[in-house]
N, C-alpha and C positions, 0 to 999 in steps of 0.2 A: 542478366542482372535483374534483381527485384528492387523496386523503388517504392518508398512510402512518401507521399506528397505532404510536406510539412504544413502547408496552408490548410489542407483538409483535416489534418490532425488538430491544428489550432481551432478551426471552425467547430470540430466535434467537441473540443474541451469547453466550448461556450455553453453547451447544453448537458454535458456528461461530466461526472467527477473523475472518471477513469477511462482511458482508451488503451488498446493493445496495438503495438506496432508490428509484432510478429508472434507467432504461436500456431498451434493447431486448435483453433477456437471453436467452441460449440455454438456461441452466439457471435456471428460475424460483425465486424465494425461497419459503419456507414461509408467507409472509404476502403480502397484497396490496400490491404496489409500484406506483409510477407508471411506466407504460410510456411511454418517450420515445425519439425518434431524435435523434442528434446530441449526446447528453450522458449520462454515467453519474455517479451520485453514490452513495457508499457509506461504510461505516465499517469500519475494521479495529480489532479489540480483541485485545490480547495479554495474556493472564492470566499467562504465563510468558515468560522471555527467549526471543525468537524471531528467528533469522536467516531472511531470505527468500532465494530463489534469485537469482543474478545474471542480469540480463536487460536488454533494450532494448524500447522501444515503437516500432513501425515508423511509426505515424502519429498516435498520441495525444499530446497535451499532458496531463500529469498534475499536478494541483495538490493538495498535501498540507498539511492544517492540523492541527497537533498540539493535540488537545483536552486531553490530560494525558499525563504521562510524558516519555520521551526516545527519540529515534531517531537512529542514526548512519547516514549515507549515505556510501558511497565511490564517487566518480566516477572511472572508470578513465582516461579521456582526460586529466583534470586531475591524476591521481595525488594526489588530495586527499580527506581524510575531513572530513565536516561533522557537527556535533552540533546537533540541533534539539530544543527543549523546548516546554513549554506556550505556546500562542499564536503559535508560529513557523509560517510558511508557506514551503514550498519547492516549486519547479516543476521537473519533469522534462520535457525537450523530446524530440521524436521523434529516435531514433537515438542518444540518450545512454546509454552503457553504464554500469550502476550496480548496486550491491547495498546492501541495508539490513539493519539489525538493531535490534530494539526491546526495551527493558527491560520487565520484568513490570509490568503495570498501565498500559501505554501505550494510548492510543486516538487514532486518526487519522481525520479526515474527509477523504475524497478525492473529487476531481472529475476525470473524464476526458472530453476532448472531441477529436474528434467521437464517441468511443465505439467500442465493438466490441473484440473480443479480438485485439489486435495484439502480444501479448507474445511475444518470441523469447528463449528461454533461452540463456545463454552457457555455454561449456564450463567445467566445474568443474576448477580447478587446485589444487595443494597450498596455494598462497598464499590462495586463497579459502576453502578448508577451514579453515585455521588462523585466519583472520580471524573466521570464524563460530563458532569453538569457545567463545568467551566475550566478554562485553561489552568487556573491556579490551584484547583482542587488536588489534594494529595490522597494517596492510599494510606490507610491506618498503619 
């Protein structure tokens, strides 16, 4: 049996925004995680309002479960913004261009399959910069 110590995960989240509980990681965690192929599971914890960089995943499906707080996701192809809150689950499919921002106190459990670093950053535009400035900013 492989076990990940929850206290060590919580301790790591005091200094890191994101930790991985399992996967075949190129940068290991400061605690013993479950090494796996074909799946990554982790937690993102946002102490302060945090916009992420716009990107796509080339081959991963990413499942995001909101444990607490709120996340806004803008999907470029749909030209639509979504709001997700506690207990919501949203799925990002390969090739979907998107950007997220999280309110302070938000925590997200994420699962990526088949795993591996497939993130491709998108160019930063003035519109993206303005959307990231604050929680209430909207895309044109």
